[in-house]
Backbone of each chain as nested JSON, in Angstrom:
{
  "chains": [
    {"id": "A", "residues": [
      {"number": 1, "name": "UNK", "atoms": {"N": [124.597, 223.592, 174.427], "CA": [124.798, 223.302, 175.592], "C": [123.336, 222.475, 176.163]}},
      {"number": 2, "name": "UNK", "atoms": {"N": [122.146, 223.111, 175.428], "CA": [121.23, 222.686, 176.237], "C": [120.749, 221.318, 175.4]}},
      {"number": 3, "name": "UNK", "atoms": {"N": [121.447, 220.704, 174.59], "CA": [121.118, 219.259, 173.751], "C": [121.839, 218.459, 175.359]}},
      {"number": 4, "name": "UNK", "atoms": {"N": [122.925, 219.215, 175.501], "CA": [124.311, 218.089, 176.441], "C": [123.433, 218.12, 178.039]}},
      {"number": 5, "name": "UNK", "atoms": {"N": [122.737, 219.13, 178.475], "CA": [121.962, 219.259, 179.338], "C": [120.642, 217.98, 179.262]}},
      {"number": 6, "name": "UNK", "atoms": {"N": [120.178, 218.284, 178.102], "CA": [118.694, 217.388, 177.995], "C": [119.777, 215.695, 178.212]}},
      {"number": 7, "name": "UNK", "atoms": {"N": [120.318, 215.594, 177.41], "CA": [121.155, 214.162, 177.285], "C": [121.465, 213.614, 178.533]}},
      {"number": 8, "name": "UNK", "atoms": {"N": [122.074, 214.689, 179.435], "CA": [122.527, 214.345, 181.011], "C": [121.431, 214.251, 181.529]}},
      {"number": 9, "name": "UNK", "atoms": {"N": [120.358, 214.499, 181.63], "CA": [118.654, 214.357, 182.316], "C": [118.431, 212.991, 181.608]}},
      {"number": 10, "name": "UNK", "atoms": {"N": [118.329, 212.819, 180.587], "CA": [117.606, 211.281, 180.27], "C": [118.682, 210.014, 180.431]}},
      {"number": 11, "name": "UNK", "atoms": {"N": [120.127, 210.678, 180.699], "CA": [120.854, 209.47, 180.861], "C": [120.834, 209.378, 182.44]}},
      {"number": 12, "name": "UNK", "atoms": {"N": [120.728, 210.438, 182.962], "CA": [120.396, 209.929, 184.685], "C": [119.201, 209.338, 185.012]}},
      {"number": 13, "name": "UNK", "atoms": {"N": [118.206, 209.39, 184.364], "CA": [116.765, 208.791, 184.674], "C": [116.946, 207.595, 183.754]}},
      {"number": 14, "name": "UNK", "atoms": {"N": [117.536, 207.243, 183.177], "CA": [117.62, 205.989, 182.38], "C": [118.673, 205.169, 183.333]}},
      {"number": 15, "name": "UNK", "atoms": {"N": [119.784, 205.532, 183.671], "CA": [120.415, 204.666, 184.864], "C": [119.959, 204.296, 185.849]}},
      {"number": 16, "name": "UNK", "atoms": {"N": [119.265, 205.268, 186.495], "CA": [119.095, 204.965, 188.071], "C": [117.718, 204.277, 188.045]}},
      {"number": 17, "name": "UNK", "atoms": {"N": [116.85, 204.055, 186.78], "CA": [115.7, 203.172, 186.515], "C": [116.249, 201.84, 185.972]}},
      {"number": 18, "name": "UNK", "atoms": {"N": [116.977, 201.396, 185.506], "CA": [117.641, 200.63, 184.334], "C": [118.426, 199.71, 186.061]}},
      {"number": 19, "name": "UNK", "atoms": {"N": [118.853, 200.304, 186.69], "CA": [120.001, 199.537, 187.776], "C": [118.738, 198.766, 188.9]}},
      {"number": 20, "name": "UNK", "atoms": {"N": [117.971, 199.204, 188.974], "CA": [117.227, 197.976, 189.846], "C": [116.658, 196.593, 189.12]}},
      {"number": 21, "name": "UNK", "atoms": {"N": [117.054, 196.698, 187.564], "CA": [116.85, 195.502, 186.704], "C": [118.0, 194.559, 187.273]}},
      {"number": 22, "name": "UNK", "atoms": {"N": [119.246, 194.513, 187.554], "CA": [119.993, 193.554, 187.799], "C": [119.833, 193.109, 189.464]}},
      {"number": 23, "name": "UNK", "atoms": {"N": [119.255, 193.989, 190.32], "CA": [119.012, 193.888, 191.977], "C": [118.107, 192.833, 191.552]}},
      {"number": 24, "name": "UNK", "atoms": {"N": [116.729, 193.156, 190.777], "CA": [115.809, 192.329, 190.921], "C": [116.106, 191.294, 190.111]}},
      {"number": 25, "name": "UNK", "atoms": {"N": [116.694, 191.159, 189.249], "CA": [117.089, 189.424, 188.738], "C": [117.793, 188.719, 189.558]}},
      {"number": 26, "name": "UNK", "atoms": {"N": [118.989, 189.44, 190.207], "CA": [119.76, 188.806, 191.507], "C": [119.363, 188.216, 192.382]}},
      {"number": 27, "name": "UNK", "atoms": {"N": [117.854, 189.273, 192.739], "CA": [117.229, 188.596, 193.984], "C": [116.161, 187.573, 193.703]}},
      {"number": 28, "name": "UNK", "atoms": {"N": [115.513, 187.782, 192.327], "CA": [114.726, 186.49, 192.278], "C": [115.171, 185.085, 191.999]}},
      {"number": 29, "name": "UNK", "atoms": {"N": [116.895, 185.502, 191.056], "CA": [117.797, 183.815, 190.945], "C": [117.654, 183.422, 192.351]}},
      {"number": 30, "name": "UNK", "atoms": {"N": [118.977, 184.148, 193.407], "CA": [119.584, 183.822, 194.27], "C": [118.439, 183.358, 195.395]}},
      {"number": 31, "name": "UNK", "atoms": {"N": [117.476, 184.447, 195.403], "CA": [116.324, 184.508, 196.593], "C": [117.463, 184.869, 198.079]}},
      {"number": 32, "name": "UNK", "atoms": {"N": [118.26, 185.324, 197.941], "CA": [119.096, 186.173, 198.965], "C": [118.985, 187.224, 198.908]}},
      {"number": 33, "name": "UNK", "atoms": {"N": [117.66, 187.622, 200.344], "CA": [117.864, 189.049, 200.745], "C": [118.575, 189.464, 201.899]}},
      {"number": 34, "name": "UNK", "atoms": {"N": [119.065, 188.503, 202.442], "CA": [120.189, 188.884, 203.636], "C": [120.525, 190.289, 204.317]}},
      {"number": 35, "name": "UNK", "atoms": {"N": [121.088, 190.678, 203.097], "CA": [122.154, 191.808, 202.843], "C": [121.209, 192.913, 202.578]}},
      {"number": 36, "name": "UNK", "atoms": {"N": [119.971, 192.69, 201.901], "CA": [119.041, 193.82, 201.713], "C": [118.472, 194.514, 202.787]}},
      {"number": 37, "name": "UNK", "atoms": {"N": [118.521, 196.131, 203.033], "CA": [117.695, 196.502, 204.039], "C": [116.247, 196.484, 203.824]}},
      {"number": 38, "name": "UNK", "atoms": {"N": [115.472, 195.991, 205.175], "CA": [114.016, 196.329, 204.8], "C": [113.45, 197.268, 204.598]}},
      {"number": 39, "name": "UNK", "atoms": {"N": [114.342, 198.488, 205.387], "CA": [114.231, 199.85, 206.045], "C": [114.07, 200.787, 204.408]}},
      {"number": 40, "name": "UNK", "atoms": {"N": [115.524, 200.537, 203.433], "CA": [115.418, 200.942, 202.324], "C": [114.491, 200.775, 201.725]}},
      {"number": 41, "name": "UNK", "atoms": {"N": [114.268, 199.175, 201.029], "CA": [113.099, 199.005, 199.959], "C": [111.804, 199.142, 200.576]}},
      {"number": 42, "name": "UNK", "atoms": {"N": [111.397, 199.389, 201.751], "CA": [109.726, 200.1, 202.059], "C": [110.134, 201.897, 201.569]}},
      {"number": 43, "name": "UNK", "atoms": {"N": [110.983, 202.321, 202.181], "CA": [111.217, 203.969, 201.993], "C": [110.849, 204.08, 200.642]}},
      {"number": 44, "name": "UNK", "atoms": {"N": [111.893, 203.298, 199.649], "CA": [112.234, 203.942, 198.258], "C": [110.802, 203.544, 197.599]}},
      {"number": 45, "name": "UNK", "atoms": {"N": [110.213, 202.131, 197.864], "CA": [108.966, 201.717, 197.272], "C": [107.826, 202.735, 197.609]}},
      {"number": 46, "name": "UNK", "atoms": {"N": [107.797, 203.446, 198.512], "CA": [106.824, 204.532, 198.799], "C": [107.03, 205.567, 198.472]}},
      {"number": 47, "name": "UNK", "atoms": {"N": [108.926, 205.433, 198.228], "CA": [108.754, 207.051, 197.502], "C": [108.597, 207.287, 196.113]}},
      {"number": 48, "name": "UNK", "atoms": {"N": [108.882, 205.766, 195.4], "CA": [108.582, 206.05, 193.91], "C": [107.433, 205.791, 193.653]}},
      {"number": 49, "name": "UNK", "atoms": {"N": [106.277, 205.467, 194.84], "CA": [104.953, 205.404, 194.314], "C": [104.679, 206.979, 194.264]}},
      {"number": 50, "name": "UNK", "atoms": {"N": [104.904, 207.819, 195.142], "CA": [104.817, 209.019, 195.686], "C": [105.171, 209.881, 193.97]}},
      {"number": 51, "name": "UNK", "atoms": {"N": [106.734, 209.384, 193.6], "CA": [107.035, 209.999, 192.528], "C": [105.838, 209.548, 190.985]}},
      {"number": 52, "name": "UNK", "atoms": {"N": [105.111, 208.565, 191.259], "CA": [104.217, 208.364, 190.192], "C": [103.36, 208.974, 190.52]}},
      {"number": 53, "name": "UNK", "atoms": {"N": [102.501, 209.481, 191.556], "CA": [101.488, 210.278, 191.828], "C": [101.479, 211.695, 191.226]}},
      {"number": 54, "name": "UNK", "atoms": {"N": [103.106, 211.998, 191.657], "CA": [103.205, 213.163, 191.506], "C": [103.254, 213.442, 189.998]}},
      {"number": 55, "name": "UNK", "atoms": {"N": [103.834, 212.419, 189.045], "CA": [103.729, 212.312, 187.72], "C": [102.028, 212.368, 186.889]}},
      {"number": 56, "name": "UNK", "atoms": {"N": [101.669, 211.503, 187.69], "CA": [100.175, 211.202, 187.342], "C": [99.331, 212.83, 187.583]}},
      {"number": 57, "name": "UNK", "atoms": {"N": [99.814, 213.528, 188.534], "CA": [99.107, 214.683, 188.89], "C": [99.496, 215.978, 187.851]}},
      {"number": 58, "name": "UNK", "atoms": {"N": [100.703, 215.534, 187.484], "CA": [101.285, 216.7, 186.153], "C": [101.254, 216.253, 184.935]}},
      {"number": 59, "name": "UNK", "atoms": {"N": [100.718, 215.211, 184.978], "CA": [99.834, 214.632, 183.551], "C": [101.539, 214.311, 182.605]}},
      {"number": 60, "name": "UNK", "atoms": {"N": [102.902, 213.957, 183.49], "CA": [104.369, 214.25, 182.748], "C": [104.549, 212.95, 182.5]}},
      {"number": 61, "name": "UNK", "atoms": {"N": [104.931, 212.484, 181.187], "CA": [105.187, 211.035, 181.0], "C": [106.517, 210.602, 181.543]}},
      {"number": 62, "name": "UNK", "atoms": {"N": [107.648, 211.846, 181.256], "CA": [108.771, 211.659, 181.913], "C": [108.997, 211.236, 183.028]}},
      {"number": 63, "name": "UNK", "atoms": {"N": [107.985, 211.634, 183.994], "CA": [108.456, 211.454, 185.498], "C": [107.602, 210.147, 185.61]}},
      {"number": 64, "name": "UNK", "atoms": {"N": [106.278, 209.498, 184.821], "CA": [105.38, 208.53, 185.076], "C": [106.464, 207.342, 184.962]}},
      {"number": 65, "name": "UNK", "atoms": {"N": [106.554, 207.301, 183.699], "CA": [107.404, 206.323, 182.573], "C": [108.518, 205.365, 183.591]}},
      {"number": 66, "name": "UNK", "atoms": {"N": [110.026, 206.026, 184.287], "CA": [110.779, 205.641, 184.33], "C": [110.324, 205.081, 185.987]}},
      {"number": 67, "name": "UNK", "atoms": {"N": [109.488, 206.147, 186.432], "CA": [108.937, 205.598, 187.823], "C": [108.064, 204.536, 187.973]}},
      {"number": 68, "name": "UNK", "atoms": {"N": [106.92, 204.45, 186.92], "CA": [106.246, 202.961, 186.795], "C": [107.252, 201.797, 186.578]}},
      {"number": 69, "name": "UNK", "atoms": {"N": [108.22, 201.903, 186.237], "CA": [109.218, 200.748, 185.892], "C": [109.978, 200.281, 186.926]}},
      {"number": 70, "name": "UNK", "atoms": {"N": [110.189, 201.771, 188.032], "CA": [111.162, 201.096, 189.252], "C": [110.506, 200.742, 190.091]}},
      {"number": 71, "name": "UNK", "atoms": {"N": [108.992, 201.486, 190.417], "CA": [108.089, 200.632, 191.063], "C": [107.81, 199.515, 191.151]}},
      {"number": 72, "name": "UNK", "atoms": {"N": [107.442, 198.854, 189.834], "CA": [107.701, 197.644, 189.554], "C": [108.795, 196.511, 189.854]}},
      {"number": 73, "name": "UNK", "atoms": {"N": [110.032, 197.111, 189.753], "CA": [111.137, 196.49, 190.317], "C": [111.632, 196.445, 191.584]}},
      {"number": 74, "name": "UNK", "atoms": {"N": [111.761, 197.316, 192.022], "CA": [111.797, 197.758, 193.902], "C": [110.661, 196.872, 194.445]}},
      {"number": 75, "name": "UNK", "atoms": {"N": [109.201, 196.914, 194.027], "CA": [108.338, 196.324, 194.72], "C": [108.381, 194.757, 194.695]}},
      {"number": 76, "name": "UNK", "atoms": {"N": [109.092, 194.222, 193.563], "CA": [109.615, 193.003, 193.56], "C": [110.57, 192.416, 194.449]}},
      {"number": 77, "name": "UNK", "atoms": {"N": [111.567, 193.67, 194.339], "CA": [112.353, 193.151, 195.404], "C": [112.081, 193.365, 196.697]}},
      {"number": 78, "name": "UNK", "atoms": {"N": [111.439, 194.411, 197.088], "CA": [110.407, 194.398, 198.141], "C": [109.91, 193.418, 198.894]}},
      {"number": 79, "name": "UNK", "atoms": {"N": [109.153, 192.798, 198.023], "CA": [107.933, 191.491, 198.443], "C": [108.864, 190.223, 198.525]}},
      {"number": 80, "name": "UNK", "atoms": {"N": [109.954, 190.226, 197.589], "CA": [110.897, 188.656, 198.471], "C": [111.572, 189.243, 199.487]}},
      {"number": 81, "name": "UNK", "atoms": {"N": [111.947, 190.595, 200.088], "CA": [112.285, 190.638, 201.301], "C": [111.515, 190.826, 202.164]}},
      {"number": 82, "name": "UNK", "atoms": {"N": [110.364, 191.134, 202.198], "CA": [109.136, 190.835, 203.483], "C": [109.251, 189.456, 203.055]}},
      {"number": 83, "name": "UNK", "atoms": {"N": [108.896, 188.682, 202.627], "CA": [108.497, 187.138, 202.724], "C": [109.575, 186.483, 203.269]}},
      {"number": 84, "name": "UNK", "atoms": {"N": [110.428, 186.671, 202.932], "CA": [111.974, 186.025, 203.663], "C": [112.108, 186.87, 204.757]}},
      {"number": 85, "name": "UNK", "atoms": {"N": [112.162, 187.871, 205.291], "CA": [112.061, 188.483, 206.497], "C": [110.777, 188.088, 207.699]}},
      {"number": 86, "name": "UNK", "atoms": {"N": [109.93, 187.481, 207.054], "CA": [108.499, 187.055, 207.831], "C": [108.363, 185.529, 207.854]}},
      {"number": 87, "name": "UNK", "atoms": {"N": [109.032, 184.688, 206.712], "CA": [109.044, 183.473, 206.917], "C": [109.877, 182.718, 207.305]}},
      {"number": 88, "name": "UNK", "atoms": {"N": [111.323, 183.229, 207.391], "CA": [112.231, 183.04, 208.173], "C": [112.415, 183.363, 209.334]}},
      {"number": 89, "name": "UNK", "atoms": {"N": [112.585, 182.465, 210.693], "CA": [112.361, 182.651, 212.115], "C": [113.814, 182.291, 212.491]}},
      {"number": 90, "name": "UNK", "atoms": {"N": [115.301, 182.896, 212.29], "CA": [116.33, 182.319, 212.619], "C": [116.592, 182.233, 214.707]}}
    ]},
    {"id": "B", "residues": [
      {"number": 1, "name": "UNK", "atoms": {"N": [95.15, 222.16, 195.55], "CA": [95.904, 221.197, 194.64], "C": [97.385, 221.245, 194.288]}},
      {"number": 2, "name": "UNK", "atoms": {"N": [97.796, 222.369, 194.028], "CA": [99.207, 222.673, 193.863], "C": [99.947, 222.452, 195.057]}},
      {"number": 3, "name": "UNK", "atoms": {"N": [99.485, 222.618, 196.54], "CA": [100.059, 222.51, 197.704], "C": [100.307, 220.675, 197.887]}},
      {"number": 4, "name": "UNK", "atoms": {"N": [99.111, 220.396, 197.464], "CA": [98.968, 218.883, 197.659], "C": [100.707, 218.151, 196.713]}},
      {"number": 5, "name": "UNK", "atoms": {"N": [100.635, 218.654, 195.108], "CA": [101.115, 218.31, 194.391], "C": [102.41, 218.409, 194.655]}},
      {"number": 6, "name": "UNK", "atoms": {"N": [103.059, 219.707, 195.293], "CA": [104.295, 219.906, 195.763], "C": [104.36, 219.033, 196.955]}},
      {"number": 7, "name": "UNK", "atoms": {"N": [103.579, 218.934, 197.811], "CA": [103.983, 217.737, 199.172], "C": [104.083, 216.833, 198.249]}},
      {"number": 8, "name": "UNK", "atoms": {"N": [103.624, 216.332, 197.75], "CA": [103.768, 214.862, 196.987], "C": [105.496, 214.668, 196.031]}},
      {"number": 9, "name": "UNK", "atoms": {"N": [105.597, 215.626, 195.668], "CA": [106.865, 215.955, 195.125], "C": [107.889, 215.889, 196.154]}},
      {"number": 10, "name": "UNK", "atoms": {"N": [108.079, 216.641, 196.922], "CA": [108.749, 216.961, 198.237], "C": [109.068, 215.47, 199.025]}},
      {"number": 11, "name": "UNK", "atoms": {"N": [108.116, 214.945, 198.869], "CA": [107.758, 213.737, 199.849], "C": [108.747, 212.441, 199.743]}},
      {"number": 12, "name": "UNK", "atoms": {"N": [108.1, 212.604, 197.752], "CA": [108.765, 211.666, 196.932], "C": [110.348, 211.763, 197.044]}},
      {"number": 13, "name": "UNK", "atoms": {"N": [110.974, 213.032, 196.827], "CA": [112.424, 213.292, 196.927], "C": [112.78, 212.809, 198.312]}},
      {"number": 14, "name": "UNK", "atoms": {"N": [112.073, 213.013, 199.286], "CA": [112.667, 212.888, 200.696], "C": [112.982, 211.319, 200.75]}},
      {"number": 15, "name": "UNK", "atoms": {"N": [111.827, 210.614, 200.667], "CA": [111.667, 209.586, 200.89], "C": [112.84, 208.578, 200.229]}},
      {"number": 16, "name": "UNK", "atoms": {"N": [113.038, 208.947, 198.685], "CA": [113.73, 207.907, 197.863], "C": [115.198, 208.403, 198.109]}},
      {"number": 17, "name": "UNK", "atoms": {"N": [115.762, 209.674, 198.745], "CA": [116.823, 210.085, 199.25], "C": [117.341, 209.444, 200.341]}},
      {"number": 18, "name": "UNK", "atoms": {"N": [116.074, 209.655, 201.627], "CA": [116.566, 208.889, 202.821], "C": [116.573, 207.168, 202.902]}},
      {"number": 19, "name": "UNK", "atoms": {"N": [116.032, 206.298, 201.931], "CA": [115.866, 205.108, 201.81], "C": [117.076, 204.502, 201.817]}},
      {"number": 20, "name": "UNK", "atoms": {"N": [118.43, 205.432, 201.022], "CA": [119.581, 204.686, 201.103], "C": [120.223, 204.802, 202.395]}},
      {"number": 21, "name": "UNK", "atoms": {"N": [119.671, 205.178, 203.563], "CA": [120.627, 206.017, 204.567], "C": [120.454, 204.324, 205.848]}},
      {"number": 22, "name": "UNK", "atoms": {"N": [119.367, 203.836, 205.872], "CA": [119.203, 202.27, 206.159], "C": [120.189, 201.05, 205.91]}},
      {"number": 23, "name": "UNK", "atoms": {"N": [119.818, 201.436, 204.218], "CA": [120.774, 200.298, 203.424], "C": [122.535, 200.617, 203.609]}},
      {"number": 24, "name": "UNK", "atoms": {"N": [122.562, 201.962, 203.587], "CA": [124.359, 202.538, 204.129], "C": [124.606, 201.855, 205.179]}},
      {"number": 25, "name": "UNK", "atoms": {"N": [123.514, 202.157, 206.517], "CA": [124.224, 201.507, 208.003], "C": [123.762, 200.482, 207.944]}},
      {"number": 26, "name": "UNK", "atoms": {"N": [122.885, 199.421, 207.632], "CA": [123.168, 197.923, 207.168], "C": [124.642, 197.53, 206.826]}},
      {"number": 27, "name": "UNK", "atoms": {"N": [125.015, 198.169, 205.899], "CA": [126.394, 197.56, 205.236], "C": [127.463, 197.949, 205.768]}},
      {"number": 28, "name": "UNK", "atoms": {"N": [127.76, 198.858, 206.533], "CA": [128.62, 199.827, 206.927], "C": [128.896, 198.726, 208.53]}},
      {"number": 29, "name": "UNK", "atoms": {"N": [127.499, 198.138, 209.045], "CA": [127.603, 197.558, 210.099], "C": [127.77, 196.217, 209.924]}},
      {"number": 30, "name": "UNK", "atoms": {"N": [127.433, 195.382, 209.122], "CA": [127.125, 194.202, 208.906], "C": [128.137, 193.731, 207.764]}},
      {"number": 31, "name": "UNK", "atoms": {"N": [128.933, 194.547, 207.302], "CA": [129.926, 194.231, 206.446], "C": [129.402, 193.19, 205.155]}},
      {"number": 32, "name": "UNK", "atoms": {"N": [128.058, 192.716, 205.015], "CA": [127.408, 192.145, 204.109], "C": [126.972, 192.737, 202.945]}},
      {"number": 33, "name": "UNK", "atoms": {"N": [128.033, 192.085, 201.735], "CA": [126.888, 192.885, 200.759], "C": [126.68, 191.993, 199.623]}},
      {"number": 34, "name": "UNK", "atoms": {"N": [126.991, 190.544, 200.282], "CA": [126.732, 189.233, 199.243], "C": [125.339, 189.409, 198.077]}},
      {"number": 35, "name": "UNK", "atoms": {"N": [124.111, 190.045, 199.166], "CA": [122.649, 190.037, 198.566], "C": [122.644, 191.379, 197.264]}},
      {"number": 36, "name": "UNK", "atoms": {"N": [123.795, 192.13, 197.379], "CA": [123.737, 193.291, 196.716], "C": [124.392, 193.397, 195.389]}},
      {"number": 37, "name": "UNK", "atoms": {"N": [123.472, 194.018, 194.518], "CA": [123.944, 193.578, 193.165], "C": [125.047, 194.825, 192.732]}},
      {"number": 38, "name": "UNK", "atoms": {"N": [126.19, 193.993, 192.231], "CA": [127.25, 195.198, 191.975], "C": [126.611, 196.47, 190.835]}},
      {"number": 39, "name": "UNK", "atoms": {"N": [126.16, 195.53, 189.883], "CA": [125.445, 195.982, 188.423], "C": [124.744, 197.293, 189.036]}},
      {"number": 40, "name": "UNK", "atoms": {"N": [123.479, 197.03, 190.024], "CA": [122.76, 197.896, 190.661], "C": [123.297, 199.178, 190.66]}},
      {"number": 41, "name": "UNK", "atoms": {"N": [124.543, 199.084, 192.067], "CA": [125.261, 200.203, 192.546], "C": [126.156, 200.758, 191.816]}},
      {"number": 42, "name": "UNK", "atoms": {"N": [126.391, 200.175, 190.537], "CA": [127.187, 200.839, 189.714], "C": [126.544, 201.532, 188.665]}},
      {"number": 43, "name": "UNK", "atoms": {"N": [125.471, 201.21, 188.296], "CA": [124.743, 201.958, 187.573], "C": [123.636, 202.932, 188.235]}},
      {"number": 44, "name": "UNK", "atoms": {"N": [123.329, 202.447, 189.501], "CA": [122.715, 203.867, 190.297], "C": [123.597, 205.071, 190.683]}},
      {"number": 45, "name": "UNK", "atoms": {"N": [124.813, 204.321, 191.339], "CA": [125.724, 205.68, 191.474], "C": [126.169, 206.502, 190.267]}},
      {"number": 46, "name": "UNK", "atoms": {"N": [126.281, 205.975, 189.1], "CA": [126.593, 206.673, 187.862], "C": [125.488, 207.673, 187.772]}},
      {"number": 47, "name": "UNK", "atoms": {"N": [124.465, 207.009, 187.584], "CA": [122.438, 207.716, 187.278], "C": [122.33, 208.721, 188.57]}},
      {"number": 48, "name": "UNK", "atoms": {"N": [122.951, 209.063, 189.64], "CA": [122.794, 209.86, 190.475], "C": [124.015, 210.929, 190.633]}},
      {"number": 49, "name": "UNK", "atoms": {"N": [125.065, 210.621, 189.991], "CA": [126.206, 211.769, 189.356], "C": [125.942, 212.819, 188.225]}},
      {"number": 50, "name": "UNK", "atoms": {"N": [124.855, 211.673, 187.474], "CA": [124.293, 212.357, 186.199], "C": [123.203, 213.237, 186.943]}},
      {"number": 51, "name": "UNK", "atoms": {"N": [122.751, 212.872, 187.399], "CA": [121.07, 213.842, 188.138], "C": [122.284, 214.98, 189.055]}},
      {"number": 52, "name": "UNK", "atoms": {"N": [123.074, 214.834, 189.587], "CA": [123.808, 215.782, 190.122], "C": [124.847, 217.034, 189.367]}},
      {"number": 53, "name": "UNK", "atoms": {"N": [125.15, 216.217, 188.365], "CA": [125.638, 217.148, 186.877], "C": [124.497, 217.885, 186.346]}},
      {"number": 54, "name": "UNK", "atoms": {"N": [123.517, 217.193, 185.853], "CA": [122.234, 217.93, 185.441], "C": [121.566, 218.963, 186.659]}},
      {"number": 55, "name": "UNK", "atoms": {"N": [121.39, 218.882, 187.659], "CA": [121.187, 219.527, 188.686], "C": [121.713, 220.982, 188.662]}},
      {"number": 56, "name": "UNK", "atoms": {"N": [123.572, 220.972, 188.508], "CA": [124.374, 221.917, 188.677], "C": [124.416, 222.288, 187.504]}},
      {"number": 57, "name": "UNK", "atoms": {"N": [124.14, 222.021, 186.024], "CA": [124.055, 223.021, 184.775], "C": [122.659, 223.721, 184.957]}},
      {"number": 58, "name": "UNK", "atoms": {"N": [121.83, 223.168, 185.65], "CA": [120.654, 224.037, 185.725], "C": [120.462, 224.707, 187.066]}},
      {"number": 59, "name": "UNK", "atoms": {"N": [121.562, 225.065, 187.813], "CA": [121.755, 225.31, 189.222], "C": [120.487, 225.231, 189.759]}},
      {"number": 60, "name": "UNK", "atoms": {"N": [119.807, 224.143, 189.879], "CA": [118.835, 223.614, 190.566], "C": [118.998, 223.044, 191.734]}},
      {"number": 61, "name": "UNK", "atoms": {"N": [118.355, 223.458, 193.067], "CA": [119.171, 223.121, 194.204], "C": [118.229, 221.921, 194.783]}},
      {"number": 62, "name": "UNK", "atoms": {"N": [116.893, 222.051, 194.273], "CA": [116.05, 221.002, 194.691], "C": [116.574, 219.327, 194.003]}},
      {"number": 63, "name": "UNK", "atoms": {"N": [117.154, 219.339, 192.929], "CA": [117.999, 218.401, 191.997], "C": [119.297, 218.282, 193.04]}},
      {"number": 64, "name": "UNK", "atoms": {"N": [119.946, 219.298, 193.028], "CA": [121.319, 219.042, 193.704], "C": [121.549, 218.536, 194.753]}},
      {"number": 65, "name": "UNK", "atoms": {"N": [120.15, 218.903, 196.216], "CA": [120.889, 218.591, 197.205], "C": [120.347, 217.518, 197.501]}},
      {"number": 66, "name": "UNK", "atoms": {"N": [119.514, 216.69, 197.087], "CA": [118.55, 215.199, 197.318], "C": [119.983, 214.556, 196.56]}},
      {"number": 67, "name": "UNK", "atoms": {"N": [120.632, 214.647, 195.325], "CA": [120.977, 213.843, 195.031], "C": [122.835, 213.674, 195.219]}},
      {"number": 68, "name": "UNK", "atoms": {"N": [123.023, 214.964, 195.698], "CA": [124.33, 214.885, 196.319], "C": [124.621, 213.73, 197.923]}},
      {"number": 69, "name": "UNK", "atoms": {"N": [123.08, 213.799, 198.384], "CA": [123.448, 212.911, 199.854], "C": [123.473, 211.399, 199.466]}},
      {"number": 70, "name": "UNK", "atoms": {"N": [122.614, 211.361, 198.263], "CA": [121.95, 210.208, 197.547], "C": [123.567, 209.589, 197.097]}},
      {"number": 71, "name": "UNK", "atoms": {"N": [124.032, 210.432, 196.369], "CA": [125.706, 210.107, 195.829], "C": [126.385, 209.927, 197.291]}},
      {"number": 72, "name": "UNK", "atoms": {"N": [126.509, 209.998, 198.24], "CA": [127.312, 210.115, 199.218], "C": [127.441, 208.409, 199.654]}},
      {"number": 73, "name": "UNK", "atoms": {"N": [125.837, 208.385, 200.134], "CA": [125.268, 207.051, 200.388], "C": [125.49, 205.634, 199.306]}},
      {"number": 74, "name": "UNK", "atoms": {"N": [125.126, 206.104, 198.281], "CA": [124.865, 204.814, 197.144], "C": [126.637, 204.335, 196.769]}},
      {"number": 75, "name": "UNK", "atoms": {"N": [127.196, 205.899, 197.089], "CA": [128.905, 205.718, 196.626], "C": [129.645, 204.868, 197.473]}},
      {"number": 76, "name": "UNK", "atoms": {"N": [129.098, 205.098, 198.977], "CA": [129.818, 204.309, 200.091], "C": [129.416, 202.778, 200.185]}},
      {"number": 77, "name": "UNK", "atoms": {"N": [128.025, 202.411, 199.482], "CA": [127.961, 201.164, 199.335], "C": [128.261, 200.45, 198.268]}},
      {"number": 78, "name": "UNK", "atoms": {"N": [128.494, 201.416, 197.152], "CA": [129.483, 200.961, 196.347], "C": [130.792, 200.537, 196.916]}},
      {"number": 79, "name": "UNK", "atoms": {"N": [131.148, 201.518, 197.646], "CA": [132.926, 200.77, 197.831], "C": [132.973, 199.725, 198.479]}},
      {"number": 80, "name": "UNK", "atoms": {"N": [131.967, 199.491, 199.474], "CA": [132.062, 198.266, 199.983], "C": [132.033, 197.188, 199.136]}},
      {"number": 81, "name": "UNK", "atoms": {"N": [130.684, 197.159, 198.314], "CA": [130.643, 195.775, 197.565], "C": [131.792, 195.853, 196.692]}},
      {"number": 82, "name": "UNK", "atoms": {"N": [132.186, 196.497, 196.296], "CA": [133.542, 196.46, 195.376], "C": [134.688, 196.114, 196.273]}},
      {"number": 83, "name": "UNK", "atoms": {"N": [135.208, 196.638, 197.31], "CA": [136.091, 196.001, 198.398], "C": [135.335, 194.591, 198.312]}},
      {"number": 84, "name": "UNK", "atoms": {"N": [134.613, 193.92, 199.151], "CA": [134.332, 193.07, 199.176], "C": [134.001, 191.974, 197.698]}},
      {"number": 85, "name": "UNK", "atoms": {"N": [133.83, 192.54, 196.486], "CA": [133.801, 191.352, 195.095], "C": [135.189, 191.003, 195.104]}},
      {"number": 86, "name": "UNK", "atoms": {"N": [136.616, 192.283, 195.289], "CA": [137.38, 191.568, 194.775], "C": [138.479, 191.647, 195.94]}},
      {"number": 87, "name": "UNK", "atoms": {"N": [138.277, 191.527, 196.965], "CA": [139.195, 190.941, 198.163], "C": [139.173, 189.599, 198.664]}},
      {"number": 88, "name": "UNK", "atoms": {"N": [137.527, 188.958, 197.917], "CA": [137.436, 187.835, 198.512], "C": [137.208, 186.861, 197.355]}},
      {"number": 89, "name": "UNK", "atoms": {"N": [138.074, 185.882, 196.898], "CA": [138.255, 185.315, 196.299], "C": [137.388, 183.589, 196.525]}},
      {"number": 90, "name": "UNK", "atoms": {"N": [136.107, 183.25, 196.155], "CA": [135.211, 182.234, 196.767], "C": [135.853, 180.645, 195.789]}}
    ]}
  ]
}
C-alpha cells in the first residue's frame, strides 16, 4: 500500500505540473488570453513562487523541481496575459 | 525560521488554491472558454483528484482540504470547457 501511496503522490505532482504545458503552448500559439483570468495567474504564479521558496528552505527537491517547471510555464502564461491586458484598449 | 517556513508553506497552499476562484467566476460569468486549454484542465483536474486520494490515504487534512476546494473549482471550469468544446461545431 505504501508503494501505491507514493505512486499516487508522484502521479499527482506530475499531472498538476504537466498540465500547464498544453495551456502555455496554446497561449503562445494563439496569443489569445481573453478567457484567462489575470487574477488567477497572478495568484497562482505567486503561490508557485512561495512553494519554490518553501522547497528551497526545506532543501526538498520533490517540492523544488515540479514547482520550478510550473513557475516557468505559469509565468509565461501570466506574461502573455499582462502584455495583452495592457497593450489592448478596447 | 521554522515559523517563516510554515508561513511560506501556508501562503503557497492558500494562493495556489484561491487562484482558481477568479478563473471559475470569470468562466461562469462570461461562458468564454475559447482560450482555456482542454488538455490543461483535464490533466490538472485528474492531478488534483490524485492529490486528494493521496491526502485521504495519508489522512492528512493539509493535503485534503485545499485539494478538495481546488477539485470543485477546476472541475467546474473543466465542465464548462467540455460543454463548450462539444456543443459548438465551428
